[in-house]
C-alpha positions, 0 to 999 in steps of 0.5 A: 783131440788135435794133440792125439791126432798129431801123435798118431796120425795114421791110426787117426786117419784110418779110424776117421775114414772108416767111421765117416764112411761106414756111418753112412754106408751101413744105413744104405746096406740095411736099405739095400738088403731089406733089413729096414722098410725103406728104399735104397738111397744111392746118394749115401754111397756118394756121401760115404765115399768122401770119408777118406778125403775128409779124414785126410783134411782133418789129419793134415790140419792137425799135423801140418796146419795151414801150410799142409792144407795149402800144399794139399790144394796145390796137389789137387789142381797140379796138371802141367808137365805130366804128359806120360801120367796123363796118357796112362790115366786116360788111355789104360782104363778103356784099353783094359775094358776092351780086353776084359770085356772080350774075355768076359764075353767069351766066358759068358758064351757070346762074341765080344761084338755082342756086348752092349758097348753102347752102355759104356760109361753108364751106371746101373746104380745111378741110372737116373743120372745123365752120363756126363753128370755121372762121370763128374759125380764119379770124379768128385766122390769116388776119384777125389773122395778116395785119392785125397785120403789114400794117396794124398795122405796115407801113402806118402806119410807111410813112405816116411818110415817104410819102403814105397812097396811096403807102404803100398801094401799097408795102404791096400789092406786099409783100402780093401777093407774099407770097401766091405759094405759095398759088397751088399750095396752096389750092383757090380759087387753084388753080382760077383761070384764068391771067387770074385771077392778073392779077385777083388782083394788081389786086384786092390792089392796090386792096384795099390802098387799101380797107384803108388807108381802113378803118383810118382810119375805124375809127381804127386798130382792128385788130379791125375790120380782122381781121374784115373781112379774115376775113369777105371771105376766108370769102365769097370761098372759099365753095364755091358752085359757079362757078370764076369766083367768086374772080375775080368777087369780086376784080373787085368788091372792086376796084371798091369800092376804086377808089371809096374811093381818092378819099377816101384821096387827100384825107387830109391828110398832112405828112411826118415824119422817122423816129423814133429807135429806142427801147430796150425800156421807153422811151416811144415817139414819137407814132406816125403813122397812125390813132389807136387811141383 
């Protein structure tokens, strides 16, 4: 199995990420839709979100050994000397919510001041959790749970063979399809009108460029990516009132991603052959993608 993973790391990662996540989410989908006589257990949503991170750890261990895992740990806590990346990660989500919330309010026939802004940061799905606990849970399960996989492994690995923009396109396909069971589970996704799915797919596609750009700005810091991911999720799912809000947030992040796409297209790149598989304990070859330094 280790040899097969080392020879086909991308396929192995995708299969593992989907298998680990969907094996947990599909029972939750059955509960939510009433297909089984059991109340929905939201903790399954959280546990399933760890699938990409778990898959990345398995594949990195098989291909780069202990040295690869040590490099992953360094990227998980890297935070110093990345002021611009932190400013973007912390400042953009609430700014987008302010704009998207105002637009959603107008579409809903109300004034922006009439939104339930006091509900910012709360969650309809995890309403029983205190706000601070929910934010921490979101960071761990949705922020790190996804980013360790998508940008911790998949994006930089694909960049060894493809241009960063093409790599981000491939990541977007995997990333978007991975979410499919959630359209029958989470309140914000279930509230989307049919056109909302098209908007979601487009926003994921463009957001993949945005995350690839932010990974470079933050010099490979998975901490910054996880914070941005969680903070954006918190802003998007805040129950401020209008059903159009998640779609409006998707449109807003799409606009930002298109602006940043030009910068990603300017990233210098030269192809490299795939690195030979390493046995656990071997020193890995230099990694492509953002430097964790």
